[in-house]
Jmol script that loads the backbone (N, CA, C; Angstrom):
load data "model"
ATOM      1  N   MET A   1      84.195 125.970 138.803  1.00  0.00           N
ATOM      2  CA  MET A   1      83.045 126.741 138.601  1.00  0.00           C
ATOM      3  C   MET A   1      83.356 128.274 139.019  1.00  0.00           C
ATOM      4  N   VAL A   2      82.783 129.196 138.290  1.00  0.00           N
ATOM      5  CA  VAL A   2      83.188 130.654 138.468  1.00  0.00           C
ATOM      6  C   VAL A   2      82.046 131.086 139.568  1.00  0.00           C
ATOM      7  N   PRO A   3      82.511 131.764 140.522  1.00  0.00           N
ATOM      8  CA  PRO A   3      81.739 132.257 141.587  1.00  0.00           C
ATOM      9  C   PRO A   3      80.794 133.355 140.967  1.00  0.00           C
ATOM     10  N   LEU A   4      79.430 133.539 141.558  1.00  0.00           N
ATOM     11  CA  LEU A   4      78.604 134.589 141.123  1.00  0.00           C
ATOM     12  C   LEU A   4      79.476 135.884 140.997  1.00  0.00           C
ATOM     13  N   GLY A   5      79.239 136.933 140.147  1.00  0.00           N
ATOM     14  CA  GLY A   5      79.883 138.060 140.286  1.00  0.00           C
ATOM     15  C   GLY A   5      80.205 138.550 138.859  1.00  0.00           C
ATOM     16  N   ARG A   6      80.969 139.799 138.786  1.00  0.00           N
ATOM     17  CA  ARG A   6      81.138 140.365 137.533  1.00  0.00           C
ATOM     18  C   ARG A   6      82.662 140.615 137.246  1.00  0.00           C
ATOM     19  N   TYR A   7      83.386 140.300 136.231  1.00  0.00           N
ATOM     20  CA  TYR A   7      84.595 140.492 135.979  1.00  0.00           C
ATOM     21  C   TYR A   7      84.909 141.308 134.918  1.00  0.00           C
ATOM     22  N   THR A   8      85.757 142.214 135.093  1.00  0.00           N
ATOM     23  CA  THR A   8      86.003 143.259 133.990  1.00  0.00           C
ATOM     24  C   THR A   8      87.455 143.163 133.505  1.00  0.00           C
ATOM     25  N   TYR A   9      87.794 143.101 132.282  1.00  0.00           N
ATOM     26  CA  TYR A   9      89.090 143.307 131.662  1.00  0.00           C
ATOM     27  C   TYR A   9      89.131 144.571 130.934  1.00  0.00           C
ATOM     28  N   ARG A  10      90.055 145.502 130.944  1.00  0.00           N
ATOM     29  CA  ARG A  10      90.146 146.810 130.387  1.00  0.00           C
ATOM     30  C   ARG A  10      91.683 146.698 129.723  1.00  0.00           C
ATOM     31  N   ASP A  11      91.803 147.412 128.582  1.00  0.00           N
ATOM     32  CA  ASP A  11      92.930 147.630 127.936  1.00  0.00           C
ATOM     33  C   ASP A  11      92.795 148.878 126.866  1.00  0.00           C
ATOM     34  N   GLY A  12      93.300 149.949 127.486  1.00  0.00           N
ATOM     35  CA  GLY A  12      93.345 151.228 126.654  1.00  0.00           C
ATOM     36  C   GLY A  12      94.002 151.301 125.321  1.00  0.00           C
ATOM     37  N   LYS A  13      94.963 150.390 125.384  1.00  0.00           N
ATOM     38  CA  LYS A  13      95.820 150.350 124.026  1.00  0.00           C
ATOM     39  C   LYS A  13      95.300 149.483 122.945  1.00  0.00           C
ATOM     40  N   ARG A  14      94.270 148.719 123.466  1.00  0.00           N
ATOM     41  CA  ARG A  14      93.644 147.713 122.645  1.00  0.00           C
ATOM     42  C   ARG A  14      94.555 146.714 121.886  1.00  0.00           C
ATOM     43  N   THR A  15      95.424 146.298 122.638  1.00  0.00           N
ATOM     44  CA  THR A  15      96.585 145.485 121.942  1.00  0.00           C
ATOM     45  C   THR A  15      96.429 143.887 122.528  1.00  0.00           C
ATOM     46  N   PRO A  16      96.477 142.947 121.921  1.00  0.00           N
ATOM     47  CA  PRO A  16      96.904 143.000 120.357  1.00  0.00           C
ATOM     48  C   PRO A  16      95.927 142.985 119.412  1.00  0.00           C
ATOM     49  N   ASP A  17      94.488 142.816 119.905  1.00  0.00           N
ATOM     50  CA  ASP A  17      93.451 142.453 118.935  1.00  0.00           C
ATOM     51  C   ASP A  17      92.325 143.435 118.866  1.00  0.00           C
ATOM     52  N   GLY A  18      92.458 144.613 119.326  1.00  0.00           N
ATOM     53  CA  GLY A  18      91.458 145.642 119.359  1.00  0.00           C
ATOM     54  C   GLY A  18      90.443 145.751 120.472  1.00  0.00           C
ATOM     55  N   LEU A  19      90.580 144.545 121.450  1.00  0.00           N
ATOM     56  CA  LEU A  19      89.761 144.502 122.570  1.00  0.00           C
ATOM     57  C   LEU A  19      89.973 145.691 123.617  1.00  0.00           C
ATOM     58  N   ALA A  20      89.070 146.340 123.860  1.00  0.00           N
ATOM     59  CA  ALA A  20      89.120 147.642 124.840  1.00  0.00           C
ATOM     60  C   ALA A  20      88.606 147.138 126.208  1.00  0.00           C
ATOM     61  N   ARG A  21      87.399 146.606 126.236  1.00  0.00           N
ATOM     62  CA  ARG A  21      86.991 146.265 127.394  1.00  0.00           C
ATOM     63  C   ARG A  21      86.082 144.889 127.198  1.00  0.00           C
ATOM     64  N   LEU A  22      86.043 144.054 128.313  1.00  0.00           N
ATOM     65  CA  LEU A  22      85.272 142.654 128.267  1.00  0.00           C
ATOM     66  C   LEU A  22      84.791 142.580 129.648  1.00  0.00           C
ATOM     67  N   VAL A  23      83.375 142.379 129.815  1.00  0.00           N
ATOM     68  CA  VAL A  23      82.785 142.188 130.989  1.00  0.00           C
ATOM     69  C   VAL A  23      82.033 140.869 131.090  1.00  0.00           C
ATOM     70  N   LEU A  24      82.527 139.889 132.039  1.00  0.00           N
ATOM     71  CA  LEU A  24      81.934 138.688 132.052  1.00  0.00           C
ATOM     72  C   LEU A  24      81.090 138.818 133.387  1.00  0.00           C
ATOM     73  N   THR A  25      79.712 138.299 133.125  1.00  0.00           N
ATOM     74  CA  THR A  25      78.880 138.259 134.283  1.00  0.00           C
ATOM     75  C   THR A  25      78.367 136.994 134.468  1.00  0.00           C
ATOM     76  N   ALA A  26      78.847 136.427 135.838  1.00  0.00           N
ATOM     77  CA  ALA A  26      78.427 134.913 135.962  1.00  0.00           C
ATOM     78  C   ALA A  26      77.299 134.920 136.687  1.00  0.00           C
ATOM     79  N   GLY A  27      76.597 133.694 136.325  1.00  0.00           N
ATOM     80  CA  GLY A  27      75.317 133.481 136.863  1.00  0.00           C
ATOM     81  C   GLY A  27      75.323 132.098 137.459  1.00  0.00           C
ATOM     82  N   GLY A  28      74.207 131.349 137.423  1.00  0.00           N
ATOM     83  CA  GLY A  28      74.152 130.054 138.036  1.00  0.00           C
ATOM     84  C   GLY A  28      74.764 129.202 137.097  1.00  0.00           C
ATOM     85  N   ALA A  29      74.709 127.821 137.295  1.00  0.00           N
ATOM     86  CA  ALA A  29      75.301 126.831 136.500  1.00  0.00           C
ATOM     87  C   ALA A  29      74.826 126.987 134.931  1.00  0.00           C
ATOM     88  N   GLY A  30      75.891 127.226 134.050  1.00  0.00           N
ATOM     89  CA  GLY A  30      75.615 127.228 132.627  1.00  0.00           C
ATOM     90  C   GLY A  30      75.116 128.436 132.226  1.00  0.00           C
ATOM     91  N   ASP A  31      75.140 129.559 133.138  1.00  0.00           N
ATOM     92  CA  ASP A  31      74.275 130.950 132.925  1.00  0.00           C
ATOM     93  C   ASP A  31      75.390 131.933 133.068  1.00  0.00           C
ATOM     94  N   ALA A  32      75.795 132.565 131.992  1.00  0.00           N
ATOM     95  CA  ALA A  32      76.619 133.702 132.069  1.00  0.00           C
ATOM     96  C   ALA A  32      76.414 134.471 130.864  1.00  0.00           C
ATOM     97  N   SER A  33      77.014 135.920 130.988  1.00  0.00           N
ATOM     98  CA  SER A  33      76.835 136.767 129.765  1.00  0.00           C
ATOM     99  C   SER A  33      78.245 137.431 129.631  1.00  0.00           C
ATOM    100  N   ILE A  34      78.699 137.689 128.391  1.00  0.00           N
ATOM    101  CA  ILE A  34      79.788 138.382 128.164  1.00  0.00           C
ATOM    102  C   ILE A  34      79.521 139.448 127.112  1.00  0.00           C
ATOM    103  N   ALA A  35      80.206 140.763 127.385  1.00  0.00           N
ATOM    104  CA  ALA A  35      79.873 141.738 126.565  1.00  0.00           C
ATOM    105  C   ALA A  35      81.312 142.418 126.387  1.00  0.00           C
ATOM    106  N   ALA A  36      81.493 142.567 125.135  1.00  0.00           N
ATOM    107  CA  ALA A  36      82.864 143.140 124.484  1.00  0.00           C
ATOM    108  C   ALA A  36      82.765 144.395 123.785  1.00  0.00           C
ATOM    109  N   ILE A  37      83.736 145.304 124.009  1.00  0.00           N
ATOM    110  CA  ILE A  37      83.738 146.452 123.310  1.00  0.00           C
ATOM    111  C   ILE A  37      85.366 146.441 122.594  1.00  0.00           C
ATOM    112  N   SER A  38      85.142 146.499 121.324  1.00  0.00           N
ATOM    113  CA  SER A  38      86.457 146.579 120.468  1.00  0.00           C
ATOM    114  C   SER A  38      86.495 147.569 119.350  1.00  0.00           C
ATOM    115  N   SER A  39      87.564 148.006 118.985  1.00  0.00           N
ATOM    116  CA  SER A  39      87.656 149.114 118.009  1.00  0.00           C
ATOM    117  C   SER A  39      89.146 149.479 117.668  1.00  0.00           C
ATOM    118  N   GLY A  40      89.403 150.090 116.486  1.00  0.00           N
ATOM    119  CA  GLY A  40      90.836 150.581 116.170  1.00  0.00           C
ATOM    120  C   GLY A  40      91.485 149.632 115.107  1.00  0.00           C
ATOM    121  N   VAL A  41      92.733 149.966 114.945  1.00  0.00           N
ATOM    122  CA  VAL A  41      93.369 149.331 113.708  1.00  0.00           C
ATOM    123  C   VAL A  41      93.665 147.934 113.990  1.00  0.00           C
ATOM    124  N   ASN A  42      93.767 147.394 115.362  1.00  0.00           N
ATOM    125  CA  ASN A  42      94.149 146.020 115.630  1.00  0.00           C
ATOM    126  C   ASN A  42      92.904 145.175 115.599  1.00  0.00           C
ATOM    127  N   LEU A  43      91.541 145.594 115.263  1.00  0.00           N
ATOM    128  CA  LEU A  43      90.411 144.836 115.134  1.00  0.00           C
ATOM    129  C   LEU A  43      90.270 144.351 113.851  1.00  0.00           C
ATOM    130  N   ARG A  44      90.294 143.103 113.691  1.00  0.00           N
ATOM    131  CA  ARG A  44      89.918 142.401 112.319  1.00  0.00           C
ATOM    132  C   ARG A  44      88.551 142.066 112.323  1.00  0.00           C
ATOM    133  N   MET A  45      87.730 142.551 111.411  1.00  0.00           N
ATOM    134  CA  MET A  45      86.364 142.339 111.289  1.00  0.00           C
ATOM    135  C   MET A  45      86.074 141.695 110.018  1.00  0.00           C
ATOM    136  N   PRO A  46      85.160 140.648 109.911  1.00  0.00           N
ATOM    137  CA  PRO A  46      84.469 140.071 108.651  1.00  0.00           C
ATOM    138  C   PRO A  46      83.837 141.182 107.867  1.00  0.00           C
ATOM    139  N   VAL A  47      83.694 140.761 106.531  1.00  0.00           N
ATOM    140  CA  VAL A  47      82.923 141.728 105.738  1.00  0.00           C
ATOM    141  C   VAL A  47      81.366 141.464 106.104  1.00  0.00           C
ATOM    142  N   LEU A  48      80.508 142.509 106.270  1.00  0.00           N
ATOM    143  CA  LEU A  48      79.165 142.304 106.604  1.00  0.00           C
ATOM    144  C   LEU A  48      78.449 142.284 105.292  1.00  0.00           C
ATOM    145  N   PRO A  49      77.153 141.832 105.124  1.00  0.00           N
ATOM    146  CA  PRO A  49      76.405 140.845 106.090  1.00  0.00           C
ATOM    147  C   PRO A  49      77.021 139.615 106.237  1.00  0.00           C
ATOM    148  N   LEU A  50      76.859 138.903 107.499  1.00  0.00           N
ATOM    149  CA  LEU A  50      77.324 137.653 107.803  1.00  0.00           C
ATOM    150  C   LEU A  50      76.187 136.465 107.367  1.00  0.00           C
ATOM    151  N   THR A  51      76.771 135.266 107.009  1.00  0.00           N
ATOM    152  CA  THR A  51      75.818 134.297 106.761  1.00  0.00           C
ATOM    153  C   THR A  51      75.426 133.497 108.025  1.00  0.00           C
ATOM    154  N   PRO A  52      74.298 133.593 108.559  1.00  0.00           N
ATOM    155  CA  PRO A  52      73.919 132.770 109.665  1.00  0.00           C
ATOM    156  C   PRO A  52      73.917 131.244 109.336  1.00  0.00           C
ATOM    157  N   PRO A  53      74.148 130.359 110.397  1.00  0.00           N
ATOM    158  CA  PRO A  53      74.373 130.802 111.827  1.00  0.00           C
ATOM    159  C   PRO A  53      75.625 131.342 111.955  1.00  0.00           C
ATOM    160  N   VAL A  54      75.855 132.331 112.929  1.00  0.00           N
ATOM    161  CA  VAL A  54      77.151 132.894 113.231  1.00  0.00           C
ATOM    162  C   VAL A  54      77.639 132.389 114.669  1.00  0.00           C
ATOM    163  N   THR A  55      78.710 131.867 114.766  1.00  0.00           N
ATOM    164  CA  THR A  55      79.179 131.197 115.996  1.00  0.00           C
ATOM    165  C   THR A  55      80.470 132.300 116.474  1.00  0.00           C
ATOM    166  N   VAL A  56      80.243 132.642 117.766  1.00  0.00           N
ATOM    167  CA  VAL A  56      81.276 133.483 118.497  1.00  0.00           C
ATOM    168  C   VAL A  56      81.897 132.730 119.500  1.00  0.00           C
ATOM    169  N   GLN A  57      83.209 132.664 119.584  1.00  0.00           N
ATOM    170  CA  GLN A  57      83.975 132.061 120.650  1.00  0.00           C
ATOM    171  C   GLN A  57      85.036 132.936 121.362  1.00  0.00           C
ATOM    172  N   LEU A  58      85.317 132.795 122.396  1.00  0.00           N
ATOM    173  CA  LEU A  58      86.146 133.619 123.289  1.00  0.00           C
ATOM    174  C   LEU A  58      87.042 132.592 124.026  1.00  0.00           C
ATOM    175  N   GLN A  59      88.412 132.566 124.031  1.00  0.00           N
ATOM    176  CA  GLN A  59      89.172 131.587 124.759  1.00  0.00           C
ATOM    177  C   GLN A  59      90.156 132.581 125.512  1.00  0.00           C
ATOM    178  N   GLY A  60      90.223 132.214 127.026  1.00  0.00           N
ATOM    179  CA  GLY A  60      91.033 132.821 127.897  1.00  0.00           C
ATOM    180  C   GLY A  60      92.336 132.174 127.925  1.00  0.00           C
ATOM    181  N   ALA A  61      93.303 133.013 128.421  1.00  0.00           N
ATOM    182  CA  ALA A  61      94.753 132.435 128.434  1.00  0.00           C
ATOM    183  C   ALA A  61      94.956 131.162 129.095  1.00  0.00           C
ATOM    184  N   ASN A  62      93.896 130.767 129.921  1.00  0.00           N
ATOM    185  CA  ASN A  62      93.921 129.788 130.811  1.00  0.00           C
ATOM    186  C   ASN A  62      93.294 128.416 130.215  1.00  0.00           C
ATOM    187  N   GLY A  63      92.860 128.777 128.807  1.00  0.00           N
ATOM    188  CA  GLY A  63      92.106 127.611 128.051  1.00  0.00           C
ATOM    189  C   GLY A  63      90.658 127.622 128.164  1.00  0.00           C
ATOM    190  N   GLN A  64      90.037 128.400 129.186  1.00  0.00           N
ATOM    191  CA  GLN A  64      88.627 128.439 129.353  1.00  0.00           C
ATOM    192  C   GLN A  64      88.124 128.850 128.113  1.00  0.00           C
ATOM    193  N   CYS A  65      86.945 128.303 127.648  1.00  0.00           N
ATOM    194  CA  CYS A  65      86.289 128.663 126.393  1.00  0.00           C
ATOM    195  C   CYS A  65      84.680 129.158 126.522  1.00  0.00           C
ATOM    196  N   TRP A  66      84.322 130.276 125.926  1.00  0.00           N
ATOM    197  CA  TRP A  66      82.787 130.436 125.939  1.00  0.00           C
ATOM    198  C   TRP A  66      82.540 130.610 124.483  1.00  0.00           C
ATOM    199  N   GLY A  67      81.196 130.394 124.383  1.00  0.00           N
ATOM    200  CA  GLY A  67      80.755 130.417 122.758  1.00  0.00           C
ATOM    201  C   GLY A  67      79.375 130.396 122.703  1.00  0.00           C
ATOM    202  N   ALA A  68      78.825 131.190 121.691  1.00  0.00           N
ATOM    203  CA  ALA A  68      77.372 131.323 121.481  1.00  0.00           C
ATOM    204  C   ALA A  68      77.262 131.186 119.957  1.00  0.00           C
ATOM    205  N   THR A  69      75.960 130.790 119.521  1.00  0.00           N
ATOM    206  CA  THR A  69      75.480 130.432 118.113  1.00  0.00           C
ATOM    207  C   THR A  69      74.309 131.679 118.117  1.00  0.00           C
ATOM    208  N   TYR A  70      74.373 132.379 116.846  1.00  0.00           N
ATOM    209  CA  TYR A  70      73.445 133.268 116.522  1.00  0.00           C
ATOM    210  C   TYR A  70      72.769 132.836 115.159  1.00  0.00           C
ATOM    211  N   SER A  71      71.430 132.449 115.257  1.00  0.00           N
ATOM    212  CA  SER A  71      70.777 131.970 114.008  1.00  0.00           C
ATOM    213  C   SER A  71      69.926 132.787 113.312  1.00  0.00           C
ATOM    214  N   ALA A  72      69.250 133.698 114.045  1.00  0.00           N
ATOM    215  CA  ALA A  72      68.374 134.635 113.512  1.00  0.00           C
ATOM    216  C   ALA A  72      68.503 136.107 113.914  1.00  0.00           C
ATOM    217  N   PRO A  73      69.501 136.795 113.197  1.00  0.00           N
ATOM    218  CA  PRO A  73      69.730 138.201 113.600  1.00  0.00           C
ATOM    219  C   PRO A  73      68.543 138.971 113.331  1.00  0.00           C
ATOM    220  N   SER A  74      68.506 140.048 114.331  1.00  0.00           N
ATOM    221  CA  SER A  74      67.484 141.179 113.897  1.00  0.00           C
ATOM    222  C   SER A  74      67.900 142.247 112.865  1.00  0.00           C
ATOM    223  N   VAL A  75      69.195 142.139 112.975  1.00  0.00           N
ATOM    224  CA  VAL A  75      69.858 143.247 111.774  1.00  0.00           C
ATOM    225  C   VAL A  75      71.125 142.376 111.472  1.00  0.00           C
ATOM    226  N   ASN A  76      71.198 142.477 110.124  1.00  0.00           N
ATOM    227  CA  ASN A  76      72.305 141.958 109.346  1.00  0.00           C
ATOM    228  C   ASN A  76      72.444 142.521 108.038  1.00  0.00           C
ATOM    229  N   ASP A  77      73.311 143.777 108.022  1.00  0.00           N
ATOM    230  CA  ASP A  77      73.359 144.239 106.817  1.00  0.00           C
ATOM    231  C   ASP A  77      74.733 144.938 106.541  1.00  0.00           C
ATOM    232  N   THR A  78      75.073 145.733 105.772  1.00  0.00           N
ATOM    233  CA  THR A  78      76.470 146.109 105.513  1.00  0.00           C
ATOM    234  C   THR A  78      77.150 147.015 106.633  1.00  0.00           C
ATOM    235  N   GLY A  79      76.431 147.361 107.596  1.00  0.00           N
ATOM    236  CA  GLY A  79      76.945 148.167 108.680  1.00  0.00           C
ATOM    237  C   GLY A  79      76.756 147.671 109.926  1.00  0.00           C
ATOM    238  N   GLU A  80      75.953 146.539 110.192  1.00  0.00           N
ATOM    239  CA  GLU A  80      75.702 146.103 111.615  1.00  0.00           C
ATOM    240  C   GLU A  80      75.252 144.767 111.660  1.00  0.00           C
ATOM    241  N   PHE A  81      75.676 144.123 112.611  1.00  0.00           N
ATOM    242  CA  PHE A  81      75.042 142.512 113.010  1.00  0.00           C
ATOM    243  C   PHE A  81      74.578 142.489 114.258  1.00  0.00           C
ATOM    244  N   LYS A  82      73.395 142.353 114.514  1.00  0.00           N
ATOM    245  CA  LYS A  82      72.718 142.358 115.744  1.00  0.00           C
ATOM    246  C   LYS A  82      71.883 141.099 116.162  1.00  0.00           C
ATOM    247  N   ALA A  83      72.084 140.233 117.087  1.00  0.00           N
ATOM    248  CA  ALA A  83      71.225 139.138 117.398  1.00  0.00           C
ATOM    249  C   ALA A  83      71.351 138.652 118.898  1.00  0.00           C
ATOM    250  N   GLN A  84      70.241 137.907 119.171  1.00  0.00           N
ATOM    251  CA  GLN A  84      70.305 137.167 120.424  1.00  0.00           C
ATOM    252  C   GLN A  84      70.801 135.738 120.257  1.00  0.00           C
ATOM    253  N   THR A  85      71.506 135.394 121.275  1.00  0.00           N
ATOM    254  CA  THR A  85      71.977 133.841 121.196  1.00  0.00           C
ATOM    255  C   THR A  85      70.807 132.823 121.060  1.00  0.00           C
ATOM    256  N   ASP A  86      70.950 131.730 120.503  1.00  0.00           N
ATOM    257  CA  ASP A  86      70.173 130.755 120.305  1.00  0.00           C
ATOM    258  C   ASP A  86      69.774 130.170 121.608  1.00  0.00           C
TER     259      ASP A  86
END
end "model"
wireframe off; spacefill off
backbone 0.3
color backbone group
């Protein structure tokens, strides 16, 4: 179990995959949030709009995996995808 708190990852060079910053905020059992900021030439993005449901997964080097599904986006057009997790 992850103790309550906030963990931040930063990579100014955004290597190898465009990830500049990742913030994991731990909560109680089964409750956490992850925010990611990515950009640059190393970031591979799908063509928008996306076809729901969209599943996002993040896997750490230690094998720990987090995921969320987004079925009803509030914005889903050629420039942006925005949604709350199911």
